[in-house]
N, C-alpha and C positions, 0 to 999 in steps of 0.2 A: 626266670631261669629254673626255679624249683619245679614249677608246673611242667616245664619242658622235660626236665630230668625224670620226673615221675611218669610222664607219658612214655618215655623211652623204656622205663622198667616195666610198665604195664604191658607195653607192646612185646617185650622180650618174654614176659611171663606167659602171655597167650601163645607165642611162638613155640616155647618149650612144651606147653601142654599139648599143642598140636603134634609136635614131633614125637612126644612120648606115645600118643595114640596111634601114630603111623608106624611105630617101630616096636610093638609089643612083643614080637618074637625075638628081637635082639636084646637079651637080658643085660648084657654089658653096656650097651648104648643107653638103654632105658635107665639103668643105674646112674650113669654119668649125667644124663638129662635131669633125672629126678633130684640128684644132689645139687645141680645148679639152681633148680626151681625152689627147692626147700631153702636155699640160702636167700632167696628173694621173698620168701613168705613173710618175715617180720616187716619188711618194707611195704609189702602189698597191704597187710592188715592196717598199718598206720596210715597208709595212703587213702584207703577207703574211709577211715574215720575223719581224716583231714578234709577230703572233699565233702563229706556230709556236713561238717561244721561250717565250711565255706558256703555251702548251700543254705544252711540255717541262717547264717549271717546275712546273706543277700535277701532272704525272705523277710528277716527282722528289719532291715534297712528300708524295704519297701513299705513295711507296716508303719514306719515313723511318718509316712505321708497321709496316714489315715485320719479322717476328720474326728474319729472317736478318740477323746483325750486319754481315756483309760487304756485303750488299745495301744496308743502311741507310747504311754508310760511303760507298759509291759514289753513293748518292742525294745525300748531304750535300755531297760534293765537286762533284757536277753543279750543285747549287743555288748553291754559291759561285762557280761559273764563269758561270752564267746571270744572276744578279742584276745584276752590273755591265754585262753586255751588253744587258740589257733597259733599264737605266737610260740607257745611252748612246743606244739606239734611240729612247727616249721623248723625249729632249732633241732629237734630230735631227728626229723627226716634229713636235714642237711648233714648231720653227723653220720647218719647211716649211709648216706650217699657218697661220703668221702671215700676215695679208693683205699682199700684195705691192703696191708702188706700180705702178699700171697704166701709168705712163710709163717704167718701168725698161728696156724693150727698145727704146726710141725713140732716134733720132739726137739730137744735142745741139747747141744754139747756145750758144757760150761768148762772153762779152764781157769783155775785159780793158781796164781804164782806169787810166791814171796817176793817183795821188792826190796826196798831199803829197810834196814833194821835187824839184820842178822837172824839169830834164833827167834827173837820175839816176833819178827814178821812171819816166820814159819809157823809159830804157835797161833797167831791170829788167822793165818790162811786156814788152819784146821778149824778155828772157831767159826769162820765164814762158811766153810763146807758144812758144818753142823747146822748153822742157821738156814742154809738153803735146803738141807735135808728135811728139817722140821717144816719149812714152808711148803715143800713139795708134799709132805705127808698131809698137811692141812687141806691141800687141793686134790688129794687123791691120786697124785702122780707117783711114779716109781723112779727110784734112783739106781743107776748101774754104773759103778766105777770102771773107767776104761784104762786108766793109767795113773800111777802115783809115785812120787819120789819123796820118801819120808826123811825127816831130819834126824831121827833116832831119839828125839826127846818128846815125841807126841805131836810134832808139827809136820808141815809139808813144804818142801821146796816148790813142789808143783803137784796138783791133782787135777785130773781130767775125768769128767763123769758125764753120763747122759741122764737127762730128765725126760721121762716117757709120760705123755699125757696130752689130751686135747687142749690146745690153747697155751701150752707151756711157753712157747716163744713169744706170744703176744704179751706176756706179762714179764717174763725174765729178761727180755732183750734190754730193758731199762737199767739193768744191773751192770752193764759194761762199763769199765773205766777203772780208775784208781780209787781204792778205799783206804783211808788213813785212820790209824788208831793211836790214841793218846792214853797211856796207862802206865802204871808201875809194874815192871816185869816181876814175876815171882823169884827171879834170880838176882834182883836188884836189892842189895842190902841197905843202901843209903836212902832208899824211898824216893829216888829221882824218877820223874815222869819221862818215859821214852816215847818218841814218835816213830812209828813204822808205817810202811805202805805195802799194799797188796794189789796186784792187778787182777781184774776179772774180765774174761772174754765170754760172750754169749753168741754161740753160732747155731743157726738152724741146721737140723739134720738134713742131709742132701742125698737124694737117690742117685743111682748110677745114670739114669736117663737125664738127670738135670746137668751133670757135668761129667764128661768122659775124659779119662786120663790115659794116654797111650802108654803101653808097657815100656816103650823106648825112653820115656821120661822118668822112669823109675829105677832106682838101685836098691835092691832088697837084700839085707844081710840078716842072717839068723845066728843066734848065739844062746848060751845057757842062761836061764833066768837067775837073778841074784837077789838075795835077801838083805836084810840090814847088815851093814858092815861090808857088803860086797861079796859075801860068800855064795857060792853056787848052791842053788836049792833044787835044781833039776839035773838029772843025768843026761837028758836029751836036750838038744838045742831047740827050744820052743819059743824063745823070745825073738821078736821081729823088729828090725829097724829099717824104715823106709825112707830114702832120700829122694826128694822131688828135684831132679837135676836142673830144670830151668830156673827155679826160684832158690834152690839150696835149702829148702825147708826139710827138717828132719823130724820124723815121728817114730817113736819107739814105744812098743807095747810088750809086756811080759807077764801080766797078771793072770792070763789064762794058761791052762796046762797044755792046750792045743796050739800048735804053730799056726794052723789054719785060722783059729779064732783070733789070735793075736794080729795076724795079717788083716783080717776083715775089720777089726777095730781100728787099726792104724789107717787103713784105707778110708774109713768112715770119717775120721778126724781130718785127714788130708783133704777129702772132698769138701768138707764143711769150710775149711780154711780158704781153699782156692775159690769156692763160690762166694765167700764173703769178700775176697779181694776183688772179684768181678763186680759184685754189687757196689762196692765203694767206688769203682771206676765209673759205673753207670751214673751214680749219684753225682759225681763230680762233673761229668758230661752234661748233666741236666742243671748244673749250677746250683745243686741243692747244698745245704749245709752239711759238711762232712763231720761225722762224729767218729773218732778213732775208737776202734774196739778195744785196743789195749794200748796204754800210754807206756812211757819209759819207766814209770814207777817213781818219777819225780813228784815231790809233794805238791807242786804248783798245779798239777793236773787233776787233782783230787775231785771226785764227784760227791763223796760222802765222808764225813768224819765221825768216828766213834770215840767220844770222850768219856772215859771210865770214871775219872774223879768227879765229874759233874753229872754223870748218869745221863748224858745227852747224845743223841744221834742227829746230825744235821745233813740234809741233802742240799748241797750248795747250788745245784741247777735250778731248784724251785724255792730256795731260801725257806725250807721247812724243817722244823725240829720236833723231835720227840724227846721228852724228858723221862722216858722209861726204857733206858738202854737194856736192862735184863729182858724185858718183853720182846724188844726188837731181836735180841740175840736168840730168842726162842723161836724165831721165824715169823713174828708179826710185823711184816714189812709192807702190808697192803696200804698202810697210811701214805707211804711214799709212791708206791706204784700206781695207786688210784689217781693221785694228783699229777703224776708224770703223764699218765694216759690222757687225762683231761687237757693238759697243756698241749700235748702232741696233737690231739684231735682238733683243738682250736686253731693251731698253727696251720695244719693241713687244710682245714675248712677255709681259713683266711686266703690261702693260696688258690684254692678252687674258686672262690668268689672273685678274687682279683682276675683270674684268667677268664672267668665269665663276662666281666666288665670290659675286657679288651676287644 
């Protein structure tokens, strides 16, 4: 099956090369074709190496039939070296051939909401926002706040922000779910540990061409922006509230001084949410495991726990813990994301292999 898949990739690569040569005057088409071909370059390079190793193995196996004892010994030694190399290449190629999520290279819209726990939940929502900001900085990504609802004591009831950078969705998508924190709040005089929950949603940025929303499905209201305590901070009505009539979904944006900018931000969030709903429906239709983007905030749905007294962070999906909570809160979360990616790829590879056997 692997050789068949590689043959298909090689055939497509040759086809793309030919099409590029035939359309040199059409710059846009050449750019599209070149992008697809460059995506295949890593597979082609590894495929060439794999075929060479297979050829070397076949030659060595033939040499084991040689009458010269020393020659046979050299051939056997070569086989022992080549076999693990070939097995490693096979696993790498299989992983590369697993269908990728087309959204992986897109920017991300992240939504953090305080769940159970009152003010403490809001404070930890702010801590998580800071953690993701640090993580984005380490990857060279940019953060842009789209909407926020502050608690007034340094926390967030809700904050929605965009992460701009190549591959942002491919890594941050694993952060969706309920995050639980166990710690003594600064306002707790008795020193009692509180448990709070925060929900995180990760949505891929969606272009207008990906999902079109009829104007008739929208109700758009404008009003004056308000600051802390609810006082109006703008003389003009620049804040925008968009209601998606079919679903009842409401998006409000007021952080920009321009009504147009707030409207564009709200529409961007709405498109991402609606696209995610459609993606979930498609996954269900394919009988795939459905992972809810945002739970109800109940503690039983937790994906990760941040235990401050024990300086431990545990990801319950992969049963992996870090005993350096301060480092994690500074944005060092690749420990979890790398393992989640490996598990995800292994599961998808297993599904592909099962389908190939049928």
